[in-house]
C-alpha positions as CSV (number, residue, x, y, z in Angstrom):
1,M,-6.8,18.3,15.5
2,Q,-4.5,15.5,16.7
3,D,-0.9,15.6,15.8
4,K,0.1,12.7,13.6
5,T,3.4,10.9,13.0
6,Y,3.8,8.6,10.0
7,V,5.9,5.7,9.0
8,I,6.6,5.4,5.3
9,T,7.3,2.0,3.8
10,E,7.8,0.9,0.2
11,I,5.7,-1.9,-1.3
12,V,5.2,-3.3,-4.8
13,G,1.8,-4.3,-6.1
14,V,1.5,-6.7,-9.0
15,S,-1.3,-7.5,-11.4
16,D,-1.8,-9.3,-14.7
17,D,-4.7,-7.0,-15.6
18,S,-3.8,-3.3,-15.0
19,I,-1.8,-0.7,-13.2
20,S,-4.9,0.3,-11.2
21,Q,-5.4,-3.4,-10.1
22,A,-1.7,-3.6,-9.1
23,V,-2.2,-0.5,-6.8
24,T,-5.4,-2.0,-5.4
25,N,-3.7,-5.4,-4.8
26,A,-0.8,-3.7,-2.9
27,I,-3.1,-1.6,-0.7
28,A,-5.4,-4.6,0.1
29,R,-2.4,-6.8,1.1
30,A,-0.7,-4.1,3.2
31,N,-4.0,-3.4,5.0
32,Q,-4.0,-7.0,6.2
33,T,-0.8,-6.4,8.1
34,L,-0.4,-2.7,8.8
35,K,-2.9,-0.7,10.9
36,A,-3.8,3.0,10.3
37,L,-2.9,3.1,6.6
38,D,-3.7,6.7,5.6
39,W,-2.2,7.4,2.2
40,F,-0.1,6.1,-0.7
41,E,2.0,7.6,-3.5
42,V,2.9,5.9,-6.8
43,K,6.6,6.0,-7.2
44,E,7.3,3.8,-10.2
45,V,5.4,1.8,-12.8
46,R,7.0,-1.0,-14.7
47,G,6.1,-4.5,-16.0
48,T,7.2,-7.5,-17.8
49,V,6.9,-8.3,-21.5
50,V,6.0,-11.8,-22.6
51,D,5.8,-12.6,-26.3
52,G,5.7,-9.0,-27.3
53,K,2.7,-8.2,-24.9
54,V,2.4,-6.9,-21.4
55,G,2.8,-9.9,-19.1
56,Q,2.5,-8.2,-15.7
57,Y,2.1,-4.7,-14.2
58,Q,4.3,-3.8,-11.3
59,V,3.7,-0.6,-9.3
60,T,6.0,0.6,-6.5
61,L,4.2,2.6,-3.8
62,D,5.2,4.5,-0.7
63,V,2.5,3.9,1.9
64,G,2.0,6.0,5.0
65,F,0.7,4.6,8.2
66,R,0.3,6.4,11.5
67,Y,1.8,5.7,14.8
68,L,-1.2,5.2,17.0
69,S,-1.9,7.0,20.3
70,D,-2.4,4.9,23.4
71,E,-6.2,5.5,23.1
72,E,-6.2,4.4,19.4
73,M,-4.1,1.3,20.3
74,R,-6.7,0.3,22.9
75,A,-9.5,0.7,20.4
76,W,-7.6,-1.5,17.8
77,V,-7.0,-4.2,20.3
78,Q,-10.6,-4.2,21.6
79,G,-11.8,-4.3,17.9
């Protein structure tokens, strides 16, 4: 098995609908920019209150993405 080294970064997902959708939104957006996303961890859940109701869900995530080997980098570039 190949050794792996990860970078961890913190992101916040937002949704008007649910906590789950906030996580999904965050991962989908991060995946547009970061390569080799492998895992996430929910760190914090919060939201806004508007007129006595939930206005928005906000979820803080740590996401881990791998440093790619030279071979993996060539594969990503070649698509």
